[in-house]
C-alpha angles and dihedrals in degrees: 000000000000111000121196117199119187110203086023095150089060127096100271094028094057092051090048091051090051091050094055094043090055088055091055099254127136112251128197120189125200117191137149091205093234089132100355125081137218087224089068092061100030093106091050098053094083094054113105095223094052127094129172131194120195103211143102127273083232089070094094100187092051093045092046092057093047093049091047091055095045128090094201133012128215107196105202099141109118145124103272139184129054094252094052091047093052094045098041110030095154092055090045095054097040096045095047100043103033093041093052092045092056093045093052094045094051095042090051093063091075100013096249112179112250129197111204114205106220129170146239086241090083090074087066116177095347105142095199108106142224091042114236121200092243094053121117121263111238108191131178127243123296093244088069104081089199088079095053091087094052091047094048093050091046088055088050089055094048091049094048092049090047090055089052096047098041105028102022093236105164106241136163125192120212114197098206119205124199104318119186143170142107116347096028114122130203092227095115101035103284103159107212098049089044092053092044094053092045091050095048091048090049089238124139112284102232116216114188117221119358095315096241092107110105135212138180120231129208124197111240090235090061091043093054092048089053095047094049091048091050090052095046098047123088089206094070100060111123092009135124110217133182116232112193148087119287095215118087133202132192113248093234090054089046089056090051092051093048089051091051096047091048092047087231132163092205118138118235111236127193115220120193114240091238089059095043098047123354139317112285094015111174126208139181113254095209131018117180128140135223104232095185092109093051090048092050096047103037106007092250119179125160113241102192127065129209095270092054090047092051093048091052093048095045091047091050093054094040092055098039134078091240102100 
């Protein structure tokens, strides 16, 4: 099988590429390195079944050839990270919507199955937890750029489902919750790698807000297993499916656990949202998925808990030249 992964030099994409190469498949990665890194795929470059193309998904002729050669397409290329979204809303909207539009159009020519990587952000300010795929989206006002990412990914979902309903293009939408592990950086606001690096450097561990907001965290190994199963199952076509861990933790407690795992003496410092991002920044207080649908369709169950995730991330930064 020939697997095309857009955004394949990114954190999740590189692990997904590694997964399929180990299974003996041919993997092609397309990435413009705006948030991905050559370091993520360095170990894969010597493998005979691996090919990488450094280009944008907006380069239609290049993308058309890659999609035509592929058997399945994982569309992971997107503007990611809260900080990047707040600082570059135009890029966020254009990359997410235009890129997905081109992918779906090209895949439709020969009905190649496409997995669209969506996000837990689409649930917005909905206070009903755990989040179920059929729940309403409750988004903030358009003058808060923080919500541009959620809106753009919601449009991606609507467009993908429209292609399935009208044109019978086989699509599956994975709503990915916080996924972490080795290779993820804190460059764009990802909380666990940020905390881990701060702790190992004995710098203050900066918790935004009051720290009572909670999140669930999925190990990238479990995430990749879920994504590949979603792609390979006939039961998932035309479906929206949460991919995440169903156990949540408060961010202040997360900081304490990172400090403990790292053996750090760092202080934990609370930073107001307005100071961290922008005035009037809005956040979700809780974000935890129902994974009942994923379990029913593909037998998905997370295997790693928060402590195991933290140990893997801290060990990655401790042993690397990234500090």
